[in-house]
C-alpha positions in Angstrom: -10.7 21.0 1.4 -9.5 19.7 4.9 -10.3 22.5 7.6 -7.3 23.7 9.5 -6.7 25.7 12.7 -3.6 28.0 13.3 -1.6 27.1 16.4 1.9 28.3 17.0 2.5 29.4 13.5 1.2 26.0 11.9 -2.0 25.0 10.0 -3.1 21.8 11.7 -5.8 19.6 10.1 -8.9 19.2 12.0 -9.2 15.6 11.7 -9.5 12.5 13.7 -7.1 9.5 13.2 -9.5 7.4 10.9 -10.2 10.6 8.8 -6.6 11.4 8.4 -5.5 7.7 7.5 -8.3 7.8 5.0 -7.1 11.1 3.4 -3.5 9.8 3.3 -4.6 6.6 1.7 -6.6 8.5 -0.8 -3.4 10.0 -2.4 -2.7 8.2 -5.7 0.4 6.1 -5.3 2.0 7.8 -8.3 1.5 11.5 -6.8 4.3 13.4 -6.5 5.8 12.9 -3.1 4.3 15.1 -0.4 4.9 14.5 3.4 2.9 14.5 6.5 4.4 15.9 9.8 3.1 15.2 13.4 4.5 17.8 15.7 4.4 17.4 19.5 5.5 19.9 22.3 9.2 19.1 21.6 8.8 19.8 18.0 6.8 23.0 18.4 9.3 24.3 20.9 12.2 23.8 18.2 10.3 25.2 15.5 9.7 28.3 17.2 13.4 29.2 17.3 14.4 28.0 14.0 12.8 29.6 10.8 14.1 27.2 8.5 12.8 24.1 10.3 9.3 26.2 10.6 9.3 26.6 6.9 9.9 22.5 6.5 6.9 21.9 8.7 4.8 24.7 6.9 5.5 23.1 3.5 4.2 19.7 4.7 1.1 18.2 2.8 -0.6 17.5 6.1 0.3 18.7 9.5 -1.4 16.8 12.6 -1.1 17.4 16.3 0.5 14.9 18.1 0.3 16.0 21.8 -2.8 15.8 24.1 -0.7 17.9 26.6 -0.5 20.7 24.0 -4.4 20.4 23.1 -5.3 20.6 26.7 -3.0 23.5 27.7 -4.4 25.2 24.5 -7.8 24.6 25.7 -7.1 25.8 29.2 -5.7 29.2 27.9 -8.9 29.8 25.8 -7.4 28.8 22.4 -9.2 26.5 19.8 -6.7 23.5 19.2 -7.2 21.0 16.5 -8.0 17.4 17.3 -5.1 15.2 18.3 -4.0 12.6 15.9 -0.5 10.7 17.2 1.9 9.6 14.7 1.6 6.1 16.6 -2.3 6.1 16.2 -1.8 7.1 12.6 0.9 4.6 11.6 -0.9 1.7 13.3 -4.3 2.7 11.6 -2.7 3.0 8.0 -0.9 -0.4 8.5 -3.9 -2.5 9.6 -6.7 -0.7 7.6 -5.2 0.9 4.4 -2.3 -1.1 3.3 -3.3 -3.9 0.9 -2.5 -7.4 1.1 1.0 -7.9 -0.5 1.6 -4.2 -0.8 5.4 -3.0 -0.2 5.9 -0.3 2.1 9.1 1.9 2.2 10.8 2.5 5.7 13.6 4.9 6.2 15.3 4.1 9.5 14.4 1.2 11.9 16.7 -1.4 13.0 16.9 -4.3 10.7 16.3 -6.4 13.9 12.8 -4.9 14.2 11.7 -6.1 10.8 10.7 -9.6 11.3 8.6 -8.8 14.2 7.1 -5.7 12.5 6.0 -7.6 9.4 5.0 -10.7 11.3 2.7 -8.8 13.8 0.9 -6.8 11.3 1.2 -9.3 8.2 2.9 -7.1 6.0 5.1 -8.1 2.8 8.8 -7.5 3.2 9.3 -3.5 2.9 12.0 -1.5 1.0 13.9 -0.8 3.8 17.1 1.5 4.2 18.7 2.2 7.6 21.0 5.5 7.1 24.1 5.8 9.1 24.2 7.6 12.5 24.8 11.3 11.5 23.5 10.9 7.9 22.1 14.4 8.1 25.6 15.8 8.4 26.9 13.9 5.7 25.7 15.2 2.2 26.4 11.8 0.5 24.6 9.7 3.0 21.9 12.2 2.9 21.6 12.1 -0.8 21.7 8.3 -0.6 18.7 8.2 1.6 16.9 10.5 -0.8 17.8 8.3 -3.8 16.5 5.1 -1.9 13.0 7.0 -1.7 13.1 7.9 -5.3 14.3 4.5 -6.5 12.0 2.5 -4.5 8.6 3.9 -5.0 5.7 3.1 -2.5 2.3 4.4 -1.7 3.6 4.8 2.0 7.2 5.9 2.8 7.7 5.9 6.8 10.4 8.2 7.7 11.6 6.8 11.2 14.9 8.4 11.8 13.8 10.9 14.5 12.9 14.6 14.5 13.9 16.9 13.1 16.0 14.8 10.4 12.9 12.9 9.1 11.3 16.1 8.4 14.3 17.9 6.7 14.7 14.6 4.7 11.0 14.5 3.6 11.4 18.4 2.6 14.3 17.7 0.7 12.7 14.6 -1.1 9.8 16.7 -2.2 11.9 19.6 -3.4 14.1 17.4 -5.4 11.3 15.9 -7.4 11.1 12.4 -8.9 10.0 10.6 -5.9 6.3 9.4 -5.6 3.9 8.6 -2.6 3.3 10.0 0.9 6.2 10.3 3.3 5.2 10.0 7.0 7.4 11.4 9.7 6.5 9.1 12.3 9.6 8.7 14.8 9.5 5.7 17.0 6.0 4.6 16.0 7.3 1.3 14.2 9.2 0.4 17.1 6.2 0.3 19.1 4.5 -1.6 16.5 7.3 -4.1 16.5 7.3 -4.4 20.3 11.0 -3.3 20.3 9.6 -0.3 22.7 6.9 -0.4 24.9 4.0 2.1 24.5 1.9 3.5 27.1 -1.4 1.6 27.9 -4.3 3.3 26.5 -5.6 4.7 29.7 -2.4 6.5 30.1 -2.6 8.0 26.6 -6.2 9.0 27.1 -5.5 11.3 29.9 -2.4 12.8 28.2 0.3 11.1 30.4 2.2 9.1 27.7 5.0 11.6 28.0 5.4 10.7 31.7 5.5 6.8 30.9 8.0 7.3 28.4 10.2 9.6 30.6 9.8 6.6 33.3 11.0 4.2 30.6 14.1 6.1 29.2 14.9 8.9 31.9 18.5 9.5 30.7 17.5 10.0 27.1 14.1 11.8 27.6 14.6 13.9 30.9 15.9 16.9 29.1 13.1 17.0 26.4 10.3 16.5 28.7 11.5 18.4 31.9 13.4 21.2 30.3 12.8 21.8 26.5 9.0 20.8 26.1 7.4 22.9 29.0 8.6 25.9 27.2 5.7 25.4 24.9 3.6 27.0 27.8 5.0 30.1 27.1 4.4 30.1 23.5 0.8 29.2 23.8 0.5 32.0 26.4 2.0 34.3 24.0 -0.5 33.2 21.3 -3.4 34.0 23.7 -2.2 37.5 24.4 -1.8 38.0 20.8 -5.3 36.8 20.2 -7.0 39.1 22.9 -4.8 42.2 21.9 -7.1 45.0 20.6 -6.7 45.7 17.0 -6.2 49.3 15.8 
């Protein structure tokens, strides 16, 4: 059984990237659909204020921490956080080490324009691909079509790349409906980085926990509120967990 650590109400697996990828790859291709979530600071803040969304994350087969900032803040506050496994690193490791030659993956999201570069760079077979329309999560018919695509196009790895929390809600709905197989990976923009559609921060920036700053500088209008207003609220949430951990028990 995978060891976990509780942080901000979620049970995070204590694994490194290679271990997490191996665990995921070890699930049989015909196993009932289950999904993996990779919460970062923005996700954790959003989950805190939304019980229904928290349930979606708690129902995941595997939960991995995708934030070196959260990990380091937790340590500074005396908490014991899990190791960090970013969605981008996990995706890259799965595609380069565990996808077999000629194996077809499934992708929900990602612009069709990115597919040639993605498959060419990683030597992948043409994937089963469905890019749902904008706002599909608010259209029951479009949401159902995305669910049906996963059910009707079985694959060992199903990459859900439609952004959070849409991808997590879609994954939970697919799992609850039954009939689908494989492992869904809620991985946001990870495939865009691998396709070269977006530039990821250099490794040394990732290592010191400043990937968020690199992304903010790259897309200030889209990410300013997330990184400068919403995500910093995670500090108060971590502080509250520390206070609860230190409170005397009667």
